[in-house]
Structure formats: structure tokens, C-alpha cells
C-alpha positions as CSV (number, residue, x, y, z in Angstrom):
1,M,0.0,0.0,0.0
2,F,1.2,3.5,-0.9
3,L,1.9,6.0,1.8
4,P,-0.8,8.7,2.1
5,I,-0.2,12.0,0.4
6,T,-3.5,13.7,1.0
7,K,-5.7,14.3,4.1
8,K,-8.4,12.1,2.6
9,E,-5.9,9.2,2.3
10,M,-4.8,9.8,5.9
11,K,-8.4,9.6,7.1
12,M,-8.9,6.3,5.1
13,R,-6.0,4.8,7.1
14,G,-7.6,6.1,10.4
15,W,-4.9,8.7,11.0
16,N,-6.1,12.0,12.7
17,Q,-2.9,13.9,12.1
18,A,0.6,13.4,10.7
19,D,3.6,12.8,13.0
20,F,5.9,14.1,10.2
21,V,5.4,16.1,7.1
22,Y,8.3,15.3,4.7
23,V,8.7,18.0,2.1
24,I,11.0,17.5,-0.9
25,G,11.5,19.4,-4.1
26,D,11.1,16.3,-6.3
27,A,8.2,14.2,-7.2
28,Y,7.6,11.4,-4.6
29,V,8.3,8.0,-6.1
30,D,7.4,5.1,-3.7
31,H,10.3,2.8,-4.8
32,S,13.2,1.4,-2.7
33,S,15.8,3.1,-4.9
34,F,14.7,6.6,-3.9
35,G,15.9,8.2,-0.7
36,P,12.6,9.9,0.3
37,A,10.7,6.6,-0.1
38,I,13.3,4.8,2.1
39,I,13.1,7.4,4.8
40,S,9.3,7.4,4.7
41,R,9.1,3.6,4.9
42,V,11.5,3.5,7.8
43,L,9.5,6.1,9.8
44,E,6.3,4.2,9.0
45,A,7.8,0.9,10.1
46,H,8.7,2.5,13.5
47,G,5.1,3.6,14.1
48,Y,5.3,7.2,12.9
């Protein structure tokens, strides 16, 4: 499942608020060869 990128997607996962907002200048690509995706998945795996 992709990480949420909108408030609607957060609500569908049962999240009331975000623990982190990760802002990058590039398009977000949810693939393990891209740094932002790795960082986001590590944070998610640790409960954030």
C-alpha cells in the first residue's frame, strides 16, 4: 500500500494527524531506490 499523500488518504487509514510532514522538491516516487521513499518507509515501520 502506498503512503498517504492527502488528508483524505490519511483519514482512510484512520490517521487523525501526521507525525511528520516530509517536504521534498522532487516528485515522490514510492520505490526502494529513492531516498525519500526509504526514509518514509523506515518512519512508518517504526510507528510514525
